[in-house]
Rosetta silent file (secondary structure, phi, psi, omega in degrees, C-alpha in Angstrom):
SEQUENCE: XXXXXXXXXXXXXXXXXXXXXXXXXXXXXXXXXXXXXXXXXXXXXXXXXXXXXXXXXXXXXXXXXXXXXXXXXXXXXXXXXXXXXXXXXXXXXXXXXXXXXXXXXXXXXXXXXXXXXXXXXXXXXXXXXXXXXXXXXXXXXXXXXXXXXXXXXXXXXXXXXXXXXXXXXXXXXXXXXXXXXXXXXXXXXXXXXXXXXXXXXXXXXXXXXXXXXXXXXXXXXXXXXXXXXXXXXXXXXXXXXXXXXXXXXXXXXXXXXXXXXXXXXXXXXXXXXXXXXXXXXXXXXXXXXXXXXXXXXXXXXXXXXXXXXXXXXXXXXXXXXXXXXXXXXX
SCORE:     score description
SCORE:     0.000 S_00000001
   1 L     0.000  132.712 -179.737 -102.273   75.117  -96.465 S_00000001
   2 L  -134.473  151.633  175.084 -100.642   73.956  -99.669 S_00000001
   3 L   -69.534  135.441 -177.992 -101.171   74.608 -103.322 S_00000001
   4 L   -62.544  130.131 -179.979 -103.055   71.728 -104.874 S_00000001
   5 L   -86.797    7.960  175.985 -100.774   69.507 -106.913 S_00000001
   6 L   -67.350  -15.236  175.699 -103.663   68.474 -109.192 S_00000001
   7 H   -61.085  -23.874 -178.678 -102.330   71.146 -111.548 S_00000001
   8 H   -56.491  -35.422 -176.757  -99.632   68.611 -112.401 S_00000001
   9 H   -67.885  -36.449  176.270 -102.139   66.587 -114.403 S_00000001
  10 H   -66.148  -34.465  179.953 -102.914   69.680 -116.503 S_00000001
  11 H   -60.709  -40.646  179.656  -99.186   70.190 -116.923 S_00000001
  12 H   -58.127  -44.407  178.097  -98.974   66.690 -118.440 S_00000001
  13 H   -65.952  -36.793  177.170 -101.493   67.639 -121.140 S_00000001
  14 H   -59.204  -42.286 -177.843  -99.564   70.794 -121.860 S_00000001
  15 H   -63.961  -31.646 -178.461  -96.412   68.783 -122.520 S_00000001
  16 H   -59.572  -27.084 -178.982  -98.184   66.611 -124.998 S_00000001
  17 H  -110.230    3.146 -179.286  -98.497   69.701 -127.254 S_00000001
  18 L  -136.775   70.491 -174.443  -95.287   71.497 -126.311 S_00000001
  19 L   -72.227   -9.552 -178.489  -92.356   68.991 -126.646 S_00000001
  20 L   -87.917   -1.284  179.266  -89.816   71.803 -126.838 S_00000001
  21 L   -67.102  142.823 -175.529  -90.355   72.879 -123.237 S_00000001
  22 L   -60.357  165.474 -178.826  -87.202   72.246 -121.157 S_00000001
  23 H   -65.227  -31.595 -178.520  -86.576   69.229 -119.004 S_00000001
  24 H   -58.679  -38.529  177.962  -86.951   71.220 -115.830 S_00000001
  25 H   -75.395  -40.647  178.847  -90.600   71.709 -116.577 S_00000001
  26 H   -55.944  -32.535 -178.219  -91.098   68.206 -117.843 S_00000001
  27 L   -66.301  -16.744  179.914  -89.924   66.888 -114.526 S_00000001
  28 L   -86.114   -5.741 -170.329  -92.948   68.315 -112.787 S_00000001
  29 L   -98.526  169.806  170.250  -95.482   66.552 -114.901 S_00000001
  30 L   -98.388  161.003  174.601  -97.257   63.235 -114.906 S_00000001
  31 L   -60.240  145.151 -174.506  -97.323   61.056 -118.010 S_00000001
  32 L   -55.000  136.462  176.985  -99.918   62.330 -120.427 S_00000001
  33 L    86.310   -2.614 -179.205 -103.415   61.039 -119.663 S_00000001
  34 L   -83.527  165.629  178.620 -102.623   60.065 -116.120 S_00000001
  35 L  -125.841  150.106  179.824 -104.657   60.898 -113.042 S_00000001
  36 L   -82.704  119.429  177.594 -103.512   61.711 -109.578 S_00000001
  37 L   -91.681  165.369  179.218 -104.247   58.879 -107.193 S_00000001
  38 E  -107.285  144.113  177.277 -104.404   59.246 -103.463 S_00000001
  39 L   -71.821  163.376  179.801 -102.258   57.335 -100.970 S_00000001
  40 L   -60.721  136.828 -179.400 -104.069   55.087  -98.494 S_00000001
  41 L   -63.314  142.703  174.262 -105.687   57.227  -95.773 S_00000001
  42 L   -85.338  152.137  175.294 -104.108   57.469  -92.353 S_00000001
  43 L   -62.025  163.481  178.462 -106.146   56.917  -89.193 S_00000001
  44 L   -63.763  164.378 -175.569 -107.446   59.950  -87.443 S_00000001
  45 L   -58.218  145.565  177.395 -105.160   61.781  -85.003 S_00000001
  46 L   178.764 -154.103  177.363 -104.392   59.897  -81.862 S_00000001
  47 L   -57.110  140.976 -177.815 -101.423   58.159  -80.327 S_00000001
  48 L   -54.236  131.867  176.528  -98.381   58.084  -82.634 S_00000001
  49 L   -69.650  149.469 -179.143  -98.437   54.923  -84.776 S_00000001
  50 E  -129.263  152.077  176.752  -95.602   52.416  -84.366 S_00000001
  51 L   -77.756  166.682  179.125  -94.149   49.733  -86.625 S_00000001
  52 L   -56.157  -25.703 -179.812  -94.202   46.091  -85.571 S_00000001
  53 L   -87.330    4.775  174.898  -90.698   46.481  -84.142 S_00000001
  54 L    91.230   -1.907  178.603  -91.933   49.248  -81.810 S_00000001
  55 L   -79.468  153.432  173.586  -90.392   52.223  -83.605 S_00000001
  56 E   -58.497  137.090 -178.793  -92.304   55.400  -84.438 S_00000001
  57 L   -86.099   98.372 -179.676  -93.938   54.987  -87.834 S_00000001
  58 L   -90.008    4.756 -172.587  -92.449   57.723  -89.929 S_00000001
  59 L   -67.024  149.637  176.387  -93.697   56.204  -93.213 S_00000001
  60 E   139.093 -173.729  177.925  -95.638   58.217  -95.779 S_00000001
  61 E  -106.317  129.103 -172.387  -95.257   61.017  -98.232 S_00000001
  62 E  -117.983  138.638 -178.400  -94.059   64.315  -96.786 S_00000001
  63 E  -113.049  123.150  179.975  -94.296   67.785  -98.382 S_00000001
  64 L  -112.067   22.571  175.280  -91.561   70.197  -97.339 S_00000001
  65 L   -63.881  134.113 -176.311  -92.491   73.274  -99.356 S_00000001
  66 L  -149.353  140.675  172.895  -91.991   76.291  -97.141 S_00000001
  67 L   -92.462  -11.896  179.375  -92.095   80.093  -97.499 S_00000001
  68 L   -54.802  130.752 -175.974  -90.122   80.452  -94.270 S_00000001
  69 L   -67.195  151.324  178.657  -86.772   82.189  -95.129 S_00000001
  70 L   -70.786  -47.198  170.939  -83.628   80.082  -94.964 S_00000001
  71 L  -110.042  155.645 -173.276  -81.798   82.757  -92.983 S_00000001
  72 L   -70.089  124.846  179.218  -83.392   85.249  -90.655 S_00000001
  73 L   -67.754  152.741 -177.342  -84.215   88.550  -92.446 S_00000001
  74 H   -62.315  -27.743 -177.160  -82.907   91.714  -90.823 S_00000001
  75 H   -63.515  -19.895 -179.492  -86.503   92.892  -90.317 S_00000001
  76 H   -92.418   -4.361  178.989  -87.040   90.281  -87.557 S_00000001
  77 L    52.825 -124.368 -175.163  -84.058   91.452  -85.493 S_00000001
  78 L   -91.938   -2.465 -179.943  -83.408   89.150  -82.604 S_00000001
  79 L   -63.862  128.253  175.321  -86.738   87.359  -82.884 S_00000001
  80 L  -106.511  -13.063  178.729  -86.494   83.613  -83.345 S_00000001
  81 E  -130.833  128.924 -177.422  -90.286   83.035  -83.125 S_00000001
  82 L   -96.910  158.831  171.474  -92.853   85.166  -84.977 S_00000001
  83 L   -77.105  169.010 -179.537  -96.389   85.967  -84.086 S_00000001
  84 H   -61.708  -41.240 -176.233  -99.220   84.585  -86.266 S_00000001
  85 H   -67.571  -41.381 -179.015  -99.682   88.058  -87.851 S_00000001
  86 H   -67.061  -39.651  179.167  -95.958   88.496  -88.585 S_00000001
  87 H   -67.545  -42.206  177.149  -95.671   85.040  -90.151 S_00000001
  88 H   -61.973  -42.763  179.727  -98.770   85.500  -92.261 S_00000001
  89 H   -64.922  -40.021  179.554  -97.662   88.887  -93.463 S_00000001
  90 H   -65.659  -42.991 -178.936  -94.199   87.593  -94.369 S_00000001
  91 H   -61.198  -44.818 -177.460  -95.784   84.704  -96.281 S_00000001
  92 H   -68.147  -36.364  178.952  -98.158   86.898  -98.276 S_00000001
  93 H   -67.007  -37.934 -179.478  -95.266   89.263  -99.177 S_00000001
  94 H   -66.309  -39.970  179.047  -93.146   86.312 -100.300 S_00000001
  95 H   -60.940  -39.681  176.371  -95.979   85.025 -102.448 S_00000001
  96 H   -65.170  -46.564 -176.813  -96.233   88.400 -104.111 S_00000001
  97 H   -67.603  -34.997 -177.387  -92.512   88.873 -104.589 S_00000001
  98 L   -87.224    0.197 -176.370  -92.061   85.373 -106.062 S_00000001
  99 L   -64.962  114.836 -177.379  -94.967   85.631 -108.463 S_00000001
 100 L   -77.180   -4.840  172.486  -93.393   84.773 -111.882 S_00000001
 101 L   -86.489    2.103  176.575  -96.138   86.506 -113.773 S_00000001
 102 L   -66.227  151.370  178.644  -94.863   89.890 -112.711 S_00000001
 103 L  -130.788   20.218  179.142  -93.526   92.015 -115.510 S_00000001
 104 L   -89.439  171.883 -179.641  -91.999   94.891 -113.599 S_00000001
 105 L    85.815 -165.930 -174.327  -88.272   95.573 -113.363 S_00000001
 106 L   -81.852  171.406  178.299  -85.583   95.252 -115.958 S_00000001
 107 H   -66.862  -35.547  173.821  -85.547   92.948 -118.987 S_00000001
 108 H   -58.278  -44.262  179.019  -82.905   90.794 -117.203 S_00000001
 109 H   -65.989  -35.565 -179.961  -85.157   90.431 -114.173 S_00000001
 110 H   -70.441  -38.184  177.756  -88.076   89.455 -116.410 S_00000001
 111 H   -67.845  -36.395 -177.881  -85.982   86.803 -118.221 S_00000001
 112 H   -68.654  -15.606  174.887  -84.667   85.469 -114.914 S_00000001
 113 L   -72.679  -12.184  179.363  -88.278   84.698 -113.876 S_00000001
 114 L    59.013 -134.403 -175.557  -88.204   82.017 -116.545 S_00000001
 115 L   -74.806  167.461 -172.212  -91.538   80.360 -117.172 S_00000001
 116 L   -78.064  178.588 -163.797  -94.729   81.736 -115.676 S_00000001
 117 H   -68.224  -18.267 -178.708  -96.122   81.204 -112.192 S_00000001
 118 H   -59.618  -30.878 -171.287  -98.209   78.156 -113.133 S_00000001
 119 H   -88.877  -10.081 -177.663  -95.139   75.933 -113.223 S_00000001
 120 L   -99.534  149.069 -179.403  -93.800   76.866 -109.829 S_00000001
 121 L  -141.578   68.730  177.969  -94.672   75.410 -106.442 S_00000001
 122 L   -72.629   -5.735 -174.780  -92.927   77.194 -103.552 S_00000001
 123 L    83.418  175.047  175.814  -95.924   76.283 -101.322 S_00000001
 124 L  -129.047    3.919  176.857  -98.011   78.634  -99.217 S_00000001
 125 L   -84.586  147.255  174.289  -97.051   77.498  -95.731 S_00000001
 126 L  -138.799  132.875  178.832  -94.920   79.614  -93.444 S_00000001
 127 L   -86.448  163.293  178.683  -93.702   78.486  -90.051 S_00000001
 128 L   -76.877  -15.853  175.359  -93.640   80.733  -87.006 S_00000001
 129 E   -69.535  145.042 -172.257  -89.888   80.255  -86.648 S_00000001
 130 L   -76.051  -13.378  179.441  -88.090   83.301  -88.088 S_00000001
 131 L  -165.118  157.726  175.178  -85.766   81.228  -90.296 S_00000001
 132 L   -69.290  -35.589  175.871  -85.019   77.639  -91.199 S_00000001
 133 E   -72.167  123.410 -178.842  -81.547   78.101  -89.746 S_00000001
 134 E  -114.517  -15.639  173.200  -81.936   77.733  -85.962 S_00000001
 135 E  -142.650  123.980   11.054  -78.314   77.506  -84.907 S_00000001
 136 L   -60.361  159.120 -176.231  -76.407   79.797  -84.622 S_00000001
 137 L   -61.287  -20.422  177.996  -79.117   81.504  -82.527 S_00000001
 138 L   -77.015    0.278  176.405  -79.099   84.568  -84.804 S_00000001
 139 L    68.601   21.476  177.748  -80.644   82.434  -87.528 S_00000001
 140 L  -128.038  152.534 -179.997  -77.801   83.047  -89.994 S_00000001
 141 L   -63.363  147.062  175.963  -75.069   80.883  -91.351 S_00000001
 142 L   -56.478  164.626  174.422  -71.665   81.043  -89.684 S_00000001
 143 L   -63.657  147.367  174.518  -68.942   83.118  -91.337 S_00000001
 144 E   -74.731  145.571  171.103  -67.131   81.578  -94.260 S_00000001
 145 L   -70.442  171.846  173.248  -63.518   80.483  -93.794 S_00000001
 146 H   -56.712  -39.949 -179.852  -60.767   81.928  -96.042 S_00000001
 147 H   -73.049  -34.873  176.925  -61.174   78.856  -98.278 S_00000001
 148 H   -62.709  -41.900  178.821  -64.960   79.213  -98.184 S_00000001
 149 H   -63.460  -37.378  175.092  -64.661   82.843  -99.314 S_00000001
 150 H   -65.684  -39.947  177.506  -62.439   81.734 -102.223 S_00000001
 151 H   -59.538  -45.043 -179.371  -64.981   79.133 -103.204 S_00000001
 152 H   -63.923  -36.196 -177.984  -67.743   81.703 -103.136 S_00000001
 153 H   -77.778  -18.173 -178.206  -65.739   84.126 -105.252 S_00000001
 154 L  -101.692   19.090  176.989  -64.929   81.482 -107.854 S_00000001
 155 L   -80.299   59.018 -179.996  -68.482   80.431 -108.581 S_00000001
 156 L   -87.430  122.271  179.829  -68.229   81.365 -112.196 S_00000001
 157 L   -58.608  142.547  176.472  -70.610   79.432 -114.496 S_00000001
 158 L  -118.360  134.964 -172.607  -68.944   77.269 -117.079 S_00000001
 159 L  -127.817   18.120 -171.512  -70.437   76.456 -120.451 S_00000001
 160 L   -75.687  -34.246 -179.764  -67.661   74.742 -122.405 S_00000001
 161 L  -154.360  169.660 -173.133  -69.174   71.186 -122.167 S_00000001
 162 H   -60.196  -42.374 -173.272  -71.999   69.187 -120.664 S_00000001
 163 H   -69.886  -10.813  176.886  -69.936   67.820 -117.761 S_00000001
 164 H   -88.338   -9.826  178.384  -69.271   71.290 -116.475 S_00000001
 165 L   -77.346  155.370 -177.704  -72.894   72.006 -115.943 S_00000001
 166 L   -61.948  153.184 -175.918  -74.537   71.483 -112.541 S_00000001
 167 L   -64.928  -32.119  174.921  -75.706   68.007 -111.629 S_00000001
 168 L   -67.690  -38.832  176.632  -79.306   69.138 -111.319 S_00000001
 169 L   -66.722  -20.610  179.350  -79.287   70.565 -114.778 S_00000001
 170 L   -96.069    8.172  175.302  -77.933   67.235 -116.067 S_00000001
 171 L    61.039   39.080 -179.129  -80.798   65.392 -114.235 S_00000001
 172 L  -109.864  -41.629  172.693  -78.381   63.519 -111.972 S_00000001
 173 L  -132.912  144.426  176.204  -79.193   65.131 -108.549 S_00000001
 174 L   -80.247  154.340 -175.879  -82.083   67.362 -107.658 S_00000001
 175 L   -81.306   -4.370  175.721  -81.476   70.913 -106.415 S_00000001
 176 L  -128.329   -4.455 -174.956  -83.678   70.322 -103.359 S_00000001
 177 L   -83.228  -20.673  175.608  -83.279   66.570 -102.701 S_00000001
 178 L    64.590 -148.055   10.091  -79.820   66.830 -101.097 S_00000001
 179 L   -80.610  143.855    6.462  -78.830   65.604  -98.764 S_00000001
 180 L   -83.914  158.357  175.097  -79.673   67.826  -97.031 S_00000001
 181 L   -77.867  137.450 -177.550  -83.192   68.351  -98.254 S_00000001
 182 L  -140.855  133.499  176.455  -84.127   71.968  -98.710 S_00000001
 183 L   -54.001  135.048 -178.618  -87.426   73.665  -99.800 S_00000001
 184 L  -146.171 -148.882 -165.822  -87.154   75.021 -103.374 S_00000001
 185 L   -75.586  -29.182 -178.573  -89.130   75.788 -106.486 S_00000001
 186 L  -169.453  173.563 -179.995  -91.097   72.525 -107.024 S_00000001
 187 L    52.403   45.110  178.738  -91.200   68.796 -106.332 S_00000001
 188 L   -87.361   60.976  179.146  -90.808   69.399 -102.529 S_00000001
 189 E  -132.951  146.220 -179.354  -91.976   65.859 -101.769 S_00000001
 190 E  -145.303  134.489  173.695  -90.336   62.908 -100.087 S_00000001
 191 E  -104.063  133.326  177.799  -91.583   59.406  -99.414 S_00000001
 192 E  -119.091  133.165  178.259  -90.181   57.526  -96.432 S_00000001
 193 E  -129.086  136.264  177.908  -90.346   53.731  -96.075 S_00000001
 194 E  -133.888  147.602  172.253  -88.874   51.950  -93.108 S_00000001
 195 L  -128.010  175.592  178.511  -88.012   48.425  -92.015 S_00000001
 196 L   -63.573  -25.744 -175.567  -86.156   47.244  -88.862 S_00000001
 197 L  -109.716  -12.876 -177.142  -82.900   47.254  -90.849 S_00000001
 198 E  -151.292  152.366  173.953  -83.201   49.933  -93.455 S_00000001
 199 E  -127.088  135.071  177.002  -84.956   53.225  -94.221 S_00000001
 200 E  -103.071  125.485  174.883  -85.670   54.417  -97.744 S_00000001
 201 E  -113.353  110.686 -178.083  -85.832   58.173  -98.473 S_00000001
 202 E  -108.474  111.896  174.299  -87.302   58.749 -101.999 S_00000001
 203 E   -86.953  136.009  170.199  -87.305   62.374 -103.289 S_00000001
 204 L   -62.936  -32.228  175.691  -89.689   63.311 -106.079 S_00000001
 205 H   -66.984  114.157 -175.215  -86.967   65.507 -107.399 S_00000001
 206 H    52.651   28.068 -178.501  -84.960   63.457 -109.819 S_00000001
 207 H    34.455   47.337  179.205  -86.392   60.399 -108.073 S_00000001
 208 L   -74.526  128.675 -178.872  -83.294   60.409 -105.882 S_00000001
 209 E  -124.148  126.774  175.702  -83.336   57.416 -103.458 S_00000001
 210 E  -112.986  128.859  174.754  -81.246   56.860 -100.433 S_00000001
 211 E  -104.972  118.318 -169.382  -81.207   53.508  -98.647 S_00000001
 212 E  -104.687  124.172 -173.599  -80.102   54.144  -95.110 S_00000001
 213 E   -88.140  128.787 -179.182  -78.521   51.157  -93.227 S_00000001
 214 L  -104.577   10.555 -170.425  -79.729   50.661  -89.560 S_00000001
 215 L   -76.438   -9.304 -177.777  -77.508   47.606  -88.961 S_00000001
 216 L    91.175    2.326  176.573  -74.956   49.535  -86.907 S_00000001
 217 L   -62.625  154.128  173.737  -72.137   49.176  -89.375 S_00000001
 218 L   -73.519  170.879  173.384  -69.430   51.853  -89.553 S_00000001
 219 L   -63.318  152.374  173.678  -69.088   54.195  -92.519 S_00000001
 220 L   -58.532  155.216  172.323  -67.471   52.882  -95.696 S_00000001
 221 L   -49.935  150.506 -177.991  -63.733   53.601  -96.114 S_00000001
 222 L   -61.418  -20.485  178.523  -63.002   57.169  -97.126 S_00000001
 223 L   -73.222  -14.088 -179.304  -61.913   55.817 -100.606 S_00000001
 224 L  -106.089  112.398 -175.315  -65.525   54.832 -101.301 S_00000001
 225 L  -128.227  154.186 -170.225  -67.543   57.835 -102.126 S_00000001
 226 E  -138.806  153.817 -177.758  -71.040   58.488 -103.387 S_00000001
 227 L   -60.739  -37.431 -179.907  -73.046   61.366 -104.896 S_00000001
 228 L  -102.753   13.178 -179.296  -75.484   61.374 -101.942 S_00000001
 229 L    76.702 -179.016  177.706  -72.794   60.140  -99.445 S_00000001
 230 E  -111.682  112.887 -172.130  -72.705   57.090  -97.346 S_00000001
 231 E  -102.867  126.675  174.263  -75.699   57.221  -94.897 S_00000001
 232 E  -126.234  146.612 -173.242  -75.958   55.083  -91.788 S_00000001
 233 E  -127.833  163.646  175.983  -78.865   55.465  -89.269 S_00000001
 234 E  -156.114  162.519  178.259  -79.701   54.707  -85.662 S_00000001
 235 E  -102.234  132.833  172.686  -82.633   55.396  -83.364 S_00000001
 236 E  -115.389   88.469 -172.583  -82.197   57.933  -80.507 S_00000001
 237 L    65.179 -119.179 -178.200  -85.418   57.319  -78.587 S_00000001
 238 L   -98.044   10.677 -177.525  -88.242   58.320  -80.949 S_00000001
 239 E  -110.277  127.428  172.583  -85.901   60.173  -83.295 S_00000001
 240 E   -80.798  122.952  177.459  -84.279   58.661  -86.453 S_00000001
 241 E  -108.806  125.538 -177.329  -80.728   59.911  -86.724 S_00000001
 242 E  -120.460  122.445 -177.758  -78.980   59.629  -90.086 S_00000001
 243 E  -110.996  125.325 -173.160  -75.229   60.271  -90.303 S_00000001
 244 E  -130.791  126.255  179.221  -73.756   60.888  -93.759 S_00000001
 245 E  -135.911 -168.768  173.384  -70.170   61.238  -94.901 S_00000001
 246 L    62.278   43.964  178.264  -68.077   60.264  -97.975 S_00000001
 247 E   -74.012  143.729 -179.658  -69.550   62.592 -100.562 S_00000001
 248 L   -90.589  -19.261 -175.884  -68.024   62.230 -104.053 S_00000001
 249 L  -128.355  160.348  176.094  -68.560   65.704 -105.299 S_00000001
 250 L   -89.626  161.454  168.598  -68.255   69.232 -103.873 S_00000001
 251 L    83.321   23.324  174.832  -71.163   71.674 -103.657 S_00000001
 252 L   -62.171  -28.341  169.690  -73.958   69.374 -102.393 S_00000001
 253 L  -139.823  109.989 -178.872  -74.987   72.475 -100.436 S_00000001
 254 L    52.881 -113.425 -174.068  -73.597   75.822 -101.631 S_00000001
 255 L  -105.349   24.588 -173.044  -69.844   75.625 -101.201 S_00000001
 256 L   -65.446  154.818  178.896  -69.636   72.419  -99.216 S_00000001
 257 L   -98.643  173.170  175.456  -66.685   70.067  -99.734 S_00000001
 258 L   -62.758  -20.678 -178.561  -66.503   66.324 -100.272 S_00000001
 259 L   -95.664   16.216  176.550  -65.626   65.997  -96.577 S_00000001
 260 L   -56.060  139.908  173.584  -68.838   67.542  -95.352 S_00000001
 261 E  -116.324  122.362 -172.555  -70.346   65.671  -92.357 S_00000001
 262 E  -119.279  129.426  174.651  -74.075   65.805  -92.282 S_00000001
 263 E  -123.325  121.365 -176.312  -76.361   64.611  -89.451 S_00000001
 264 E  -110.977  149.757 -178.005  -80.150   64.555  -90.065 S_00000001
 265 E  -131.727  125.292  176.915  -82.854   64.014  -87.378 S_00000001
 266 E  -118.609  126.681  179.676  -86.408   62.878  -88.190 S_00000001
 267 E  -151.512  146.865  179.673  -89.126   62.889  -85.545 S_00000001
 268 E   -87.664  125.686  174.803  -92.844   63.140  -85.456 S_00000001
 269 E   -85.061  -34.641  168.756  -94.427   66.167  -83.801 S_00000001
 270 E  -158.472 -177.156 -172.840  -97.882   64.784  -84.524 S_00000001
 271 L   -64.722  -19.660 -176.121  -99.417   62.419  -87.055 S_00000001
 272 L  -107.430    0.314 -173.700  -99.421   65.166  -89.684 S_00000001
 273 E  -134.809  121.293  172.062  -96.019   66.858  -89.002 S_00000001
 274 E  -108.341  116.827  178.193  -92.516   65.425  -89.421 S_00000001
 275 E   -83.909  124.160  177.884  -89.768   67.603  -88.027 S_00000001
 276 E  -115.215  117.688  177.248  -86.625   67.400  -90.126 S_00000001
 277 E  -119.766  144.317  171.203  -83.479   68.867  -88.665 S_00000001
 278 E  -139.361  145.547  177.502  -79.960   68.715  -90.035 S_00000001
 279 E  -116.645  125.887  178.139  -76.579   69.777  -88.787 S_00000001
 280 E  -109.917  133.741  179.771  -73.818   70.423  -91.236 S_00000001
 281 E  -124.187  109.197 -178.726  -70.141   70.336  -90.276 S_00000001
 282 L  -143.173   73.770 -167.829  -67.686   71.445  -92.921 S_00000001
 283 L   -57.749  -22.120  177.468  -64.787   73.243  -91.199 S_00000001
 284 L   -72.091  -13.482 -174.187  -63.132   73.997  -94.549 S_00000001
 285 L  -116.922  -50.327 -176.353  -66.053   76.199  -95.521 S_00000001
 286 E  -113.170  148.512 -176.381  -67.839   77.474  -92.391 S_00000001
 287 L   -72.061  -17.932  175.304  -66.284   78.642  -89.133 S_00000001
 288 L  -155.417  173.513  177.175  -68.534   76.448  -87.076 S_00000001
 289 L   -67.654  159.523  172.260  -71.299   73.853  -87.391 S_00000001
 290 E  -146.216  157.568 -172.225  -74.833   74.978  -88.124 S_00000001
 291 E  -132.324  136.464  172.582  -78.350   73.547  -87.916 S_00000001
 292 E  -118.864  154.101 -177.401  -81.562   74.006  -89.886 S_00000001
 293 E  -137.956  125.816 -174.660  -85.038   72.825  -88.956 S_00000001
 294 E  -129.178  121.283  173.804  -87.905   72.241  -91.392 S_00000001
 295 E   -78.329  125.703  176.159  -91.449   71.122  -90.645 S_00000001
 296 E  -107.003  144.059  179.851  -92.850   68.635  -93.263 S_00000001
 297 E  -106.379  141.421  178.615  -96.530   68.095  -93.667 S_00000001
 298 E   -69.837  141.818  179.263  -98.065   64.704  -94.508 S_00000001
 299 E  -120.041  140.658  175.943  -99.515   64.501  -98.000 S_00000001
 300 L   -97.483   17.577  174.646 -102.115   62.013  -99.169 S_00000001
 301 E   -98.712  151.000  174.484 -100.877   62.262 -102.800 S_00000001
 302 L   -84.226  164.022 -177.501  -98.564   59.903 -104.569 S_00000001
 303 L   -92.567  136.587  176.625  -95.291   60.814 -106.066 S_00000001
 304 L   -87.759  156.461  169.838  -94.922   61.174 -109.857 S_00000001
 305 L   -63.736  139.678  178.275  -92.057   59.996 -111.916 S_00000001
 306 L   -97.738   95.414 -175.399  -89.528   62.691 -112.513 S_00000001
 307 L   -89.246   95.145 -171.387  -88.959   62.474 -116.254 S_00000001
 308 L  -117.829  -46.497 -176.410  -85.914   64.694 -116.757 S_00000001
 309 L   -62.446  -39.051 -176.245  -83.303   62.860 -118.920 S_00000001
 310 L   -61.657  124.010  175.131  -85.868   62.337 -121.700 S_00000001
 311 L    56.456   53.339  177.863  -85.772   65.264 -124.098 S_00000001
 312 L   -77.265   73.521 -178.069  -83.516   67.466 -121.913 S_00000001
 313 H   -69.203  -25.855 -177.648  -83.943   70.408 -124.192 S_00000001
 314 H   -63.927  -41.959  178.795  -82.908   72.772 -121.376 S_00000001
 315 H   -62.335  -49.315  177.598  -79.342   71.522 -121.268 S_00000001
 316 H   -55.109  -43.383 -179.265  -78.997   71.789 -125.039 S_00000001
 317 H   -64.522  -36.086  178.430  -80.402   75.302 -124.900 S_00000001
 318 H   -58.812  -50.336 -177.280  -77.976   76.430 -122.216 S_00000001
 319 H   -67.011  -42.144  175.493  -74.996   75.382 -124.342 S_00000001
 320 H   -60.163  -41.917  179.998  -76.400   76.853 -127.505 S_00000001
 321 H   -62.823  -36.748 -179.327  -77.083   80.134 -125.680 S_00000001
 322 H   -65.028  -43.729  178.288  -73.514   80.228 -124.517 S_00000001
 323 H   -60.865  -40.188 -178.577  -72.206   79.739 -128.062 S_00000001
 324 H   -69.192  -35.276  178.384  -74.478   82.509 -129.315 S_00000001
 325 H   -65.240  -38.066  176.908  -73.250   84.811 -126.573 S_00000001
 326 H   -63.309  -40.773 -178.767  -69.570   84.117 -127.608 S_00000001
 327 H   -66.958  -41.476 -177.763  -70.383   84.984 -131.305 S_00000001
 328 H   -66.664  -18.848  176.810  -72.069   88.217 -130.205 S_00000001
 329 H   -84.490  -13.335 -176.169  -68.936   89.394 -128.361 S_00000001
 330 L   -73.658    0.000    0.000  -66.752   88.966 -131.422 S_00000001
C-alpha cells in the first residue's frame, strides 16, 4: 500500500500561487497544469520477463518508500523477522509519530516539523524485516572507529557561505538518491533502464542519473573522482551487482569518506518487487562492513522533473536566518 502520488498535481497548482515556498517543496511538484500519466502496463504475474540478451528485465519505475526502521529498535530485541501484527503496529505508530500536522511538544519541535503533512511522503509500507540493516545480525550499524567518532562529533552546521551547505540543500545531490539509495521524506522513486552494455539508474530526487558500465572495464584511476562515484556492473546469475568507488566528496552516507567502497545488488523477487541490497565498506569510519536490504515496489506512474535550482528560496532563507541569529546574539 502506498500513498497516491496524484497529490503532486495539486502541489503544482499550489506553487503557482505561492512562489516563496522553498525549493525543497518545489522539487516535489509537477509543472503547473500538468497531469500524471501512467507508464505502460506490465503483463500479469507470471515467469520473470527477460531482455533480448537473456538477462532478467529489471526495467521500470520502482518506489522505495518504507516505514521499516533503518536500524532495529530495542523493542524488537533479537527478532530479525516480525509477525504481520507487529509490523502493522509499528507502521501505524510510525505514521502517527511522523505526522507533521501535530502541534504537541515544544516550539522547537513544532518548527522542526517544517511544512505540514501534505508535502511529505514517507510511504505507508512496512516490511516484516525488523530493520533495513540486515548485517550485522543484530540489525544495527557496527561501532564507529576513533576517526568515525571524531567525524560524528564534528558535525557542526556551517552557515558562512553557500558552498558550506549540504549538497542536497544546494540541489546538487539528493538526500535519498545516494548511492546508496535510502528511503526518506519524499521522491522515493527510481527508474531503471538496461541494455546489454549499460544500466541507467535515474532517481526522481534531484534527477540524479548514474550510468553503470557493464563492459567489464576496471575502475577509473583513483585520481578520477565523481560525486556519485565510479560505478561498474556485472551479472551474478539473475542478480545485477554494481561496484562503486572513487567518490569525490565525504558524507555520501552519514560520515562516510571518499574511499568508501559500495556494492549494490538488484534482483527480482517477483514481477512487482525489486530487492535492493547494498554493502558498505569504509574501514576509516566503521569497524566492519555492513549490509542493508530494501524491498522496492513497482510503480505504474512516471517520474516528474525535480525543479530545485529554480527559485531556491530555501538556501537563501537558511543563510539569512543565520545572519539574523548572529545579530540576535550581539
